[in-house]
N, CA, C and O atoms as a MOPAC input file, in Angstrom:
PM7 MOZYME 1SCF
protein

 N     97.77800 1  -166.99500 1    71.91900 1
 C     98.07400 1  -168.42700 1    70.94100 1
 C     97.40000 1  -169.51800 1    72.20400 1
 O     97.40800 1  -169.35400 1    73.42500 1
 N     96.86600 1  -170.59500 1    71.43500 1
 C     96.70800 1  -172.15000 1    71.99100 1
 C     97.56800 1  -172.87900 1    72.46600 1
 O     97.60000 1  -173.30200 1    73.62200 1
 N     98.63200 1  -173.16200 1    71.26800 1
 C     99.95800 1  -173.86900 1    71.53700 1
 C    101.69800 1  -173.03400 1    71.40100 1
 O    102.79300 1  -173.42400 1    70.99600 1
 N    101.11500 1  -171.59400 1    72.04700 1
 C    102.41000 1  -170.69400 1    72.03100 1
 C    102.44700 1  -170.30000 1    70.48400 1
 O    101.78600 1  -169.99200 1    69.49200 1
 N    104.01300 1  -170.59700 1    71.14400 1
 C    104.89400 1  -170.74400 1    69.19500 1
 C    104.80100 1  -171.60800 1    68.48200 1
 O    105.35700 1  -171.39600 1    67.40400 1
 N    104.09200 1  -173.01600 1    68.63000 1
 C    103.57800 1  -173.25100 1    67.72700 1
 C    102.56700 1  -173.66400 1    66.92300 1
 O    102.63800 1  -174.60200 1    66.12900 1
 N    101.56500 1  -172.92600 1    67.13600 1
 C    100.65500 1  -172.52400 1    66.80300 1
 C    100.42700 1  -172.29500 1    65.65200 1
 O    101.09900 1  -171.44600 1    65.06700 1
 N     99.33100 1  -173.04600 1    64.95400 1
 C     99.68600 1  -172.86400 1    63.24800 1
 C     98.31100 1  -171.97800 1    63.10500 1
 O     97.14300 1  -172.19600 1    63.42500 1
 N     99.15200 1  -170.61000 1    62.32100 1
 C     98.86400 1  -169.42000 1    61.38700 1
 C     98.02100 1  -169.80600 1    60.13400 1
 O     98.69200 1  -170.70000 1    59.61800 1
 N     96.85200 1  -169.60400 1    59.32400 1
 C     96.29900 1  -168.83500 1    58.29800 1
 C     95.91500 1  -167.75000 1    57.87300 1
 O     94.73300 1  -167.45800 1    58.05500 1
 N     96.41800 1  -167.22000 1    57.47600 1
 C     96.14100 1  -165.86600 1    56.64100 1
 C     94.95500 1  -165.99900 1    56.40800 1
 O     94.03100 1  -165.42700 1    56.98600 1
 N     94.88300 1  -166.90900 1    55.37800 1
 C     93.72300 1  -167.26700 1    54.05100 1
 C     92.25700 1  -167.59200 1    55.09800 1
 O     91.11200 1  -167.27600 1    54.77400 1
 N     92.54600 1  -168.11000 1    56.05800 1
 C     91.25200 1  -168.81800 1    56.86200 1
 C     90.98900 1  -167.69200 1    57.71600 1
 O     90.19800 1  -168.14100 1    58.54600 1
 N     91.25300 1  -166.20500 1    58.04300 1
 C     91.54300 1  -165.76100 1    59.07000 1
 C     91.22100 1  -165.73400 1    60.39600 1
 O     90.35400 1  -165.00500 1    60.87800 1
 N     92.01400 1  -166.64600 1    61.10100 1
 C     91.93700 1  -167.64200 1    62.46400 1
 C     92.87700 1  -166.65800 1    63.58700 1
 O     93.41600 1  -167.06300 1    64.61700 1
 N     92.88300 1  -165.40700 1    63.09800 1
 C     93.73200 1  -164.34000 1    63.59100 1
 C     92.63700 1  -162.48600 1    63.43700 1
 O     92.12300 1  -161.75700 1    62.58900 1
 N     92.79300 1  -162.56300 1    64.48100 1
 C     91.85900 1  -160.69800 1    64.62500 1
 C     92.52300 1  -160.01700 1    63.56400 1
 O     93.45500 1  -160.48600 1    62.91200 1
 N     91.96300 1  -158.79100 1    63.40000 1
 C     92.61400 1  -158.04800 1    62.60000 1
 C     94.02600 1  -157.17600 1    63.09400 1
 O     95.05800 1  -156.78000 1    62.55200 1
 N     93.61600 1  -157.14800 1    63.99800 1
 C     95.17400 1  -156.46600 1    64.74700 1
 C     96.24100 1  -157.44000 1    64.71200 1
 O     97.38100 1  -157.00400 1    64.55100 1
 N     96.00500 1  -159.12000 1    64.88000 1
 C     97.07200 1  -160.07500 1    64.96300 1
 C     97.97000 1  -159.86800 1    63.80800 1
 O     99.18500 1  -159.67400 1    63.85400 1
 N     96.88800 1  -159.96100 1    62.32300 1
 C     97.25100 1  -159.93800 1    61.52500 1
 C     98.34900 1  -158.54600 1    60.99800 1
 O     99.35300 1  -158.70800 1    60.30500 1
 N     97.95000 1  -157.46700 1    61.42300 1
 C     99.09000 1  -156.73800 1    61.03300 1
 C    100.11900 1  -156.51100 1    61.91300 1
 O    101.07500 1  -155.84900 1    61.50700 1
 N    100.11300 1  -156.90900 1    62.98600 1
 C    101.54800 1  -157.51500 1    64.27700 1
 C    102.50100 1  -158.00100 1    63.20400 1
 O    103.57000 1  -157.60700 1    62.73700 1
 N    101.54000 1  -159.18900 1    62.97100 1
 C    102.50300 1  -160.15200 1    61.77000 1
 C    103.02200 1  -159.47200 1    60.46800 1
 O    104.10800 1  -159.91300 1    60.09400 1
 N    102.40100 1  -158.36400 1    59.60100 1
 C    102.61900 1  -157.78900 1    58.68900 1
 C    104.10900 1  -156.80900 1    59.10300 1
 O    105.24200 1  -156.96900 1    58.64800 1
 N    103.62900 1  -155.77400 1    60.11900 1
 C    104.73700 1  -155.62500 1    60.58100 1
 C    105.89600 1  -156.26900 1    61.39700 1
 O    106.74900 1  -155.50900 1    61.85600 1
 N    105.96000 1  -157.11800 1    61.53500 1
 C    107.10100 1  -158.09700 1    62.27900 1
 C    107.81200 1  -158.36900 1    60.72700 1
 O    108.99100 1  -158.08900 1    60.50800 1
 N    107.16100 1  -158.78900 1    59.99400 1
 C    108.09100 1  -159.10600 1    58.17800 1
 C    108.90500 1  -157.87300 1    57.91600 1
 O    109.84100 1  -157.90000 1    57.11600 1
 N    108.62300 1  -156.98300 1    58.45900 1
 C    109.53600 1  -155.34300 1    58.11900 1
 C    110.78300 1  -156.06800 1    58.65100 1
 O    111.70000 1  -155.57900 1    57.99000 1
 N    111.27000 1  -156.91600 1    59.44100 1
 C    111.96000 1  -157.20200 1    60.03000 1
 C    113.02700 1  -158.24900 1    59.08900 1
 O    114.25400 1  -158.20900 1    58.99900 1
 N    112.00000 1  -159.21000 1    58.42300 1
 C    112.91000 1  -160.31000 1    58.09200 1
 C    113.24700 1  -159.73800 1    56.62000 1
 O    114.39400 1  -159.91600 1    56.21000 1
 N    112.48900 1  -159.18700 1    55.95000 1
 C    113.17300 1  -158.53100 1    54.68900 1
 C    114.60200 1  -157.90400 1    54.44200 1
 O    115.53800 1  -158.27500 1    53.73300 1
 N    114.45700 1  -156.96100 1    55.17300 1
 C    115.40500 1  -156.51300 1    55.48200 1
 C    115.39900 1  -155.02600 1    54.55400 1
 O    116.46900 1  -154.46800 1    54.30800 1
 N    114.40700 1  -154.60100 1    54.19400 1
 C    114.28300 1  -153.16100 1    53.28200 1
 C    115.21900 1  -151.66600 1    53.67800 1
 O    115.56500 1  -151.19200 1    54.76000 1
 N    115.38700 1  -151.29200 1    52.49400 1
 C    115.82100 1  -149.74100 1    53.07700 1
 C    115.21800 1  -148.89200 1    53.16300 1
 O    115.66700 1  -147.74700 1    53.21100 1
 N    113.85300 1  -149.23600 1    53.21300 1
 C    112.70800 1  -148.31800 1    53.00800 1
 C    111.30600 1  -148.68000 1    53.68300 1
 O    110.98800 1  -149.80600 1    53.30000 1
 N    110.28800 1  -148.10500 1    54.60400 1
 C    109.82600 1  -148.87900 1    55.32800 1
 C    108.24500 1  -148.17700 1    54.68000 1
 O    107.77200 1  -147.40500 1    55.51400 1
 N    107.60900 1  -148.26300 1    53.74500 1
 C    106.14500 1  -147.65500 1    53.51200 1
 C    105.41000 1  -148.22500 1    54.47200 1
 O    105.40100 1  -149.40200 1    54.11000 1
 N    104.72500 1  -148.15600 1    55.56100 1
 C    103.53300 1  -148.25700 1    56.33000 1
 C    102.44900 1  -147.61200 1    56.51900 1
 O    102.44000 1  -146.89400 1    57.51900 1
 N    100.97200 1  -147.64500 1    55.49700 1
 C    100.35000 1  -146.98100 1    55.60600 1
 C     98.55500 1  -147.39900 1    56.41300 1
 O     97.63900 1  -148.15500 1    56.09100 1
 N     98.77900 1  -146.47700 1    57.48900 1
 C     97.62100 1  -147.62000 1    58.37300 1
 C     98.45000 1  -148.94600 1    59.41200 1
 O     98.10000 1  -149.74700 1    60.27900 1
 N     99.24900 1  -148.70600 1    58.96000 1
 C     99.70400 1  -150.32400 1    59.40400 1
 C     99.31500 1  -150.43800 1    60.84600 1
 O     99.70500 1  -151.54900 1    61.20400 1
 N     98.80900 1  -149.90300 1    61.71600 1
 C     98.53800 1  -149.87300 1    63.08600 1
 C     97.04100 1  -150.00100 1    63.68300 1
 O     96.82900 1  -150.35800 1    64.84200 1
 N     95.94200 1  -149.64200 1    62.67900 1
 C     95.03500 1  -148.63700 1    62.68500 1
 C     94.16600 1  -149.84400 1    63.70300 1
 O     93.25900 1  -149.44000 1    64.43000 1
 N     94.55600 1  -151.41700 1    63.67200 1
 C     93.18200 1  -152.44100 1    64.00800 1
 C     94.37700 1  -152.07500 1    65.61300 1
 O     93.58500 1  -151.54100 1    66.39100 1
 N     95.56500 1  -152.12300 1    66.23000 1
 C     96.12800 1  -152.50500 1    66.89300 1
 C     95.92600 1  -150.85200 1    68.21300 1
 O     95.79400 1  -149.63900 1    68.05200 1
 N     96.00500 1  -151.71700 1    69.32400 1
 C     95.60300 1  -150.31100 1    70.39400 1
 C     97.11400 1  -149.63800 1    70.31800 1
 O     98.18500 1  -150.08500 1    69.90600 1
 N     96.65400 1  -148.11100 1    71.01300 1
 C     97.95500 1  -147.37600 1    71.04600 1
 C     99.32800 1  -147.55700 1    71.84000 1
 O    100.45500 1  -147.28900 1    71.42300 1
 N     98.86200 1  -148.22400 1    73.43900 1
 C    100.11900 1  -148.63600 1    73.76400 1
 C    100.58400 1  -149.54100 1    73.20000 1
 O    101.80000 1  -149.48000 1    73.38000 1
 N    100.18600 1  -150.86800 1    72.24900 1
 C    100.83800 1  -151.87200 1    71.24200 1
 C    101.26300 1  -151.20200 1    70.31300 1
 O    102.46600 1  -151.44500 1    70.39600 1
 N    101.11400 1  -150.35900 1    69.27300 1
 C    101.53600 1  -149.43600 1    68.73100 1
 C    102.95300 1  -148.90400 1    69.03400 1
 O    103.91200 1  -149.07800 1    68.28200 1
 N    102.99900 1  -148.19100 1    70.29000 1
 C    104.06700 1  -147.64700 1    70.69900 1
 C    105.12500 1  -148.82900 1    70.27200 1
 O    106.16800 1  -148.80100 1    69.61800 1
 N    104.40300 1  -149.87600 1    70.92600 1
 C    106.02000 1  -150.56800 1    71.39700 1
 C    106.00600 1  -151.11500 1    70.25500 1
 O    107.17700 1  -151.41200 1    70.01600 1
 N    105.39400 1  -151.40100 1    69.46200 1
 C    105.95300 1  -151.99800 1    67.91300 1
 C    106.94900 1  -150.87800 1    67.37900 1
 O    108.13300 1  -151.10300 1    67.13200 1
 N    106.28800 1  -149.57300 1    67.22200 1
 C    106.66100 1  -148.64300 1    66.47300 1
 C    108.62600 1  -148.01100 1    67.01500 1
 O    109.57800 1  -147.72700 1    66.28900 1
 N    108.54900 1  -148.01500 1    67.94500 1
 C    109.54000 1  -147.95400 1    68.94200 1
 C    110.97300 1  -149.00300 1    68.27200 1
 O    112.14800 1  -148.70800 1    68.05400 1
 N    110.14900 1  -150.37400 1    68.09300 1
 C    111.20500 1  -152.04200 1    68.00400 1
 C    111.57900 1  -151.59500 1    66.47500 1
 O    112.70500 1  -151.46100 1    65.99700 1
 N    110.34700 1  -151.41000 1    65.86700 1
 C    110.88700 1  -150.60800 1    64.05600 1
 C    111.87000 1  -149.66200 1    64.16700 1
 O    112.86900 1  -149.70800 1    63.44900 1
 N    111.73700 1  -149.00400 1    64.79900 1
 C    112.83600 1  -147.59100 1    64.24200 1
 C    113.68000 1  -148.07800 1    65.31600 1
 O    114.18300 1  -146.95700 1    65.37800 1
 N    114.14200 1  -148.55600 1    65.98900 1
 C    115.83400 1  -149.03500 1    66.11200 1
 C    116.22800 1  -149.29700 1    65.14300 1
 O    117.45300 1  -149.19600 1    65.22500 1
 N    115.87700 1  -149.66900 1    63.95300 1
 C    116.54100 1  -150.29500 1    62.59800 1
 C    117.13800 1  -149.24100 1    61.81200 1
 O    116.98000 1  -148.06400 1    62.13900 1
 N    117.76400 1  -149.55300 1    60.87400 1
 C    118.54600 1  -148.66800 1    60.10200 1
 C    117.34800 1  -148.30000 1    58.59800 1
 O    117.66700 1  -147.64900 1    57.60300 1
 N    116.21800 1  -148.83000 1    58.81300 1
 C    115.38100 1  -148.37000 1    57.67300 1
 C    114.90000 1  -146.83300 1    57.45100 1
 O    115.17100 1  -146.11200 1    58.41200 1
 N    114.40400 1  -146.35400 1    56.64000 1
 C    114.28300 1  -145.17600 1    56.30900 1
 C    112.56800 1  -145.56500 1    56.64300 1
 O    112.24300 1  -146.57500 1    56.01900 1
 N    111.75700 1  -145.14800 1    57.24100 1
 C    110.29800 1  -145.33300 1    57.24100 1
 C    108.99800 1  -144.03000 1    57.01500 1
 O    109.20100 1  -142.85600 1    57.32300 1
 N    108.32800 1  -144.29100 1    56.71400 1
 C    107.21800 1  -143.19500 1    56.03100 1
 C    105.92200 1  -143.94900 1    56.52400 1
 O    105.27800 1  -144.65200 1    55.74500 1
 N    105.57500 1  -143.78500 1    57.79500 1
 C    104.29100 1  -143.88000 1    58.46700 1
 C    103.16300 1  -142.99200 1    58.48700 1
 O    102.94500 1  -142.00200 1    59.18400 1
 N    102.30200 1  -143.69700 1    57.33200 1
 C    100.81700 1  -143.26700 1    57.40400 1
 C     99.69300 1  -143.05100 1    58.33800 1
 O     98.81700 1  -143.91300 1    58.40000 1
 N     99.63700 1  -142.15500 1    58.95600 1
 C     98.46600 1  -142.17200 1    59.76200 1
 C     97.31700 1  -141.47700 1    60.14300 1
 O     97.64700 1  -140.31400 1    60.37300 1
 N     95.67300 1  -141.71100 1    60.38400 1
 C     95.27300 1  -140.42800 1    60.59300 1
 C     95.09800 1  -140.12300 1    62.33600 1
 O     95.16500 1  -139.03200 1    62.90300 1
 N     94.89900 1  -141.23100 1    62.82700 1
 C     95.23700 1  -140.62200 1    64.26700 1
 C     96.91300 1  -140.63700 1    64.84000 1
 O     97.85300 1  -141.41300 1    65.01000 1
 N     96.60300 1  -139.45800 1    64.96600 1
 C     98.36900 1  -138.84400 1    64.80900 1
 C     97.72500 1  -138.07400 1    66.61300 1
 O     96.88200 1  -137.26600 1    67.00300 1
 N     98.96600 1  -139.13800 1    67.30200 1
 C     99.21900 1  -138.46100 1    68.79900 1
 C    100.20300 1  -137.69400 1    69.31600 1
 O    100.94300 1  -137.30500 1    68.41300 1
 N    100.48700 1  -137.35900 1    70.25400 1
 C    101.73400 1  -136.93200 1    70.51600 1
 C    102.92500 1  -137.36000 1    70.49100 1
 O    103.99500 1  -136.88100 1    70.11500 1
 N    102.38200 1  -139.00400 1    71.25300 1
 C    103.46200 1  -140.18500 1    71.36800 1
 C    104.18100 1  -140.29400 1    69.93300 1
 O    105.36500 1  -140.38400 1    69.60700 1
 N    103.36600 1  -140.26300 1    69.44600 1
 C    103.62800 1  -140.94900 1    67.79800 1
 C    104.70600 1  -139.60900 1    67.50200 1
 O    105.88300 1  -139.89900 1    67.28900 1
 N    104.34100 1  -138.30100 1    67.49100 1
 C    105.19600 1  -137.40100 1    67.31300 1
 C    106.36800 1  -137.25000 1    67.37800 1
 O    107.19300 1  -136.77200 1    66.60000 1
 N    106.45300 1  -137.89100 1    68.82900 1
 C    107.68700 1  -137.33600 1    69.66200 1
 C    108.43300 1  -139.11000 1    69.05400 1
 O    109.56900 1  -139.22000 1    69.51600 1
 N    108.09200 1  -140.15700 1    68.33500 1
 C    108.62300 1  -141.30400 1    67.83800 1
 C    109.45400 1  -140.69500 1    66.57300 1
 O    110.64000 1  -141.01000 1    66.47400 1
 N    108.91200 1  -139.90200 1    65.68300 1
 C    109.59100 1  -139.61500 1    64.13400 1
 C    110.24600 1  -138.00400 1    64.02600 1
 O    109.79500 1  -137.12700 1    64.76200 1
 N    111.12900 1  -137.77200 1    63.23500 1
 C    111.70800 1  -136.68400 1    63.18700 1
 C    111.08700 1  -135.72300 1    62.35600 1
 O    111.56200 1  -134.59500 1    62.21700 1
 N    109.69100 1  -136.23400 1    61.59800 1
 C    109.12100 1  -134.95400 1    60.93300 1
 C    108.05200 1  -135.41800 1    60.31200 1
 O    107.96100 1  -136.56400 1    59.87300 1
 N    106.82600 1  -134.19300 1    60.21300 1
 C    105.37300 1  -134.55800 1    59.94700 1
 C    105.14000 1  -134.10300 1    58.69200 1
 O    105.21600 1  -132.87400 1    58.68900 1
 N    104.86700 1  -134.59300 1    57.52100 1
 C    103.77500 1  -134.00500 1    56.73400 1
 C    102.77300 1  -133.99300 1    56.72000 1
 O    102.19300 1  -135.07100 1    56.85200 1
 N    102.23400 1  -133.13100 1    56.60400 1
 C    100.64400 1  -133.33300 1    56.39700 1
 C     99.95400 1  -132.35300 1    54.97100 1
 O    100.11000 1  -131.20200 1    54.56300 1
 N     99.10400 1  -133.60900 1    54.52400 1
 C     98.11000 1  -133.42400 1    53.51700 1
 C     97.04000 1  -133.11700 1    53.66700 1
 O     96.21000 1  -133.65200 1    54.40200 1
 N     96.87400 1  -131.90600 1    52.76000 1
 C     95.73100 1  -131.40400 1    52.64500 1
 C     94.56300 1  -131.04800 1    51.52200 1
 O     95.11400 1  -131.47700 1    50.50900 1
 N     93.49600 1  -130.61000 1    51.16100 1
 C     92.60200 1  -131.15000 1    50.05700 1
 C     92.44400 1  -129.71900 1    50.38500 1
 O     92.09200 1  -129.25800 1    51.47100 1
 N     92.86800 1  -128.82200 1    48.89000 1
 C     92.37700 1  -127.38600 1    48.39100 1
 C     91.40600 1  -127.12400 1    47.88000 1
 O     91.21500 1  -125.93600 1    47.62300 1
 N     90.68200 1  -127.82900 1    47.62400 1
 C     89.09800 1  -127.67600 1    47.29800 1
 C     88.65900 1  -126.38100 1    47.26900 1
 O     87.47700 1  -126.13500 1    47.03200 1

């Protein structure tokens, strides 16, 4: 960011990348203090290294977290208590 912490961010004018916007949305989870977080593809535009760092931070809180992702990895598996798989029975 050109002005560091003083950089003005306007989400409506899209002066951020998709990954940067997703990071802001994930950071907001700490502000609201919800007891349940539903994160649906919340890290899809964020690289794997940053995703793991962000999730480790979020998972330190007391919230119950439902994290929906299509690109499941062993590293993600190791962060969570359980996995639920949905499949189409057509």
